[in-house]
N, C-alpha and C positions, 0 to 999 in steps of 0.2 A: 494137734499134739506134737511136741518136739521131744524125742527120746535121745538122751545123752548117754553115750557109752564111753567111760573114761578109764584109760589104762595108764597107771603110774608105775614106771620101771624102777624107781629107787626112792630114797628118803624114808622118813618115818611112817608114811602112809602108803607105801608101795602096795599095789593091788588093783583090783577092778571094781568100778562103781557104776551104777546105773541110776539115773534120775530123769524126771520128765517135767516139762513146762508147757505152756499154752501153745506157742507158735514160734516161728522164725520170722525175722524182718528182712525184707529185701528192698533196697532202694529207698528206705524211709529217711535216713539221714542225708544221703546223697546218691545220685545214680551209681549203680554198681556195688554199693555197700551191702554187706550182710551182717546181721547180728543175731545171736542166740544166747540167751542167758537163763540161768536157773539159780534161785537162792532159797535157802531153807526158811520156813516160817519162824522157827526158833533155832538159834545157833547153840549147839551143845559142845562141850569140851570133847575133843578127839573125834568129832563127826564132821562129814563134809558139809560145808556151809554155803558154798557158791561155785558156780562154773560160769565163766565169762568168755565168750568167743566173739570175734569180729573180724571183718575184712573191710579195709578202707582202700579203694583203688587209687586214691590221690591224697595220701596223708600229708599233714602239715610237716611232720618230722620224717625225714628220709629213713627208710628201713622199718617203718611202723605200719606196713601194709596189712599185717595180721596181728591179732591178739589172741592169746590162749592162756587162761589162768584157772587154777582150781584152789580153793581155800578150805581150810579145816579149822574148826573151833570158834571160840568167841573173839570178838574184836581185839581185846587187849592181850590175848594169848594165842592169836591166830598163827597158823603156818600157811604160807602162800607158796604154791607151785607156779612158777612163771616161766614160760618158754620165751627166751630172749630173742630168738630169730625163728618164729614158727613158719612152717610151710602150710599153706592152705589150699584146698581143692574144693570146688563147688560143682556138683552135678545138679543142674537146674532142670526140673521136669515140668515147670509151669506152676501147678498147684502144690507140688511137693518138691523136695530137694534133699540132697545129702551134702553135708559139710564135713570135711575131714581136716583136722589140724594136727600136725606132728612136729616134733623137735625135741631138743634136749632141754630139760628144765633145771632151774636152780630153785632152791627152797629159801624162803626168807622167814625167819623166826621173829615175830613181832615182840615177844617178851624180852629178848636180849639184843635184838638188832643184828644177829648173826645170819650168815648165809651158809648153804650146804648144797650138795649135789642131789638133784631130784631125779636123775636118770632120764631115760626116754619117756616121753609123754605122748599119748595119742588121745584125741577127743573126736569121736564120730557123732554127729548130730543127724538123726533121721527126722527131717521136717515133714510131718504129715499135714501140716498147714503152713502156708507161707502168706504173710501179710505184706502187701506191696505198697510202696509210697507213690 
């Protein structure tokens, strides 16, 4: 089990959210990479719909070593919180791990293409199960 604790410091969905998925992935895409994602079975207006986190030790694009996004709502009316320069920390304990992503987020509003301030964002993932590549 991977438990996500999401803290959004600003924007229209400021607050704390907790969701869970099956596991975290370590070294599956490439050595040193980490991924943990969660998505809702059904996306509903104004409800959290996905959390995507990732660490790429050797990204194709410079500055893209970490990814941290949280989205709300349905695809055409979605609000995306995106940390443009996230800081990521991994505590790897072998069969379990903790991933922490922090940074300042911007919000993207899919309905009208506008952007806003999402405030400070922190995502902590407690990986109770780590699948390794």
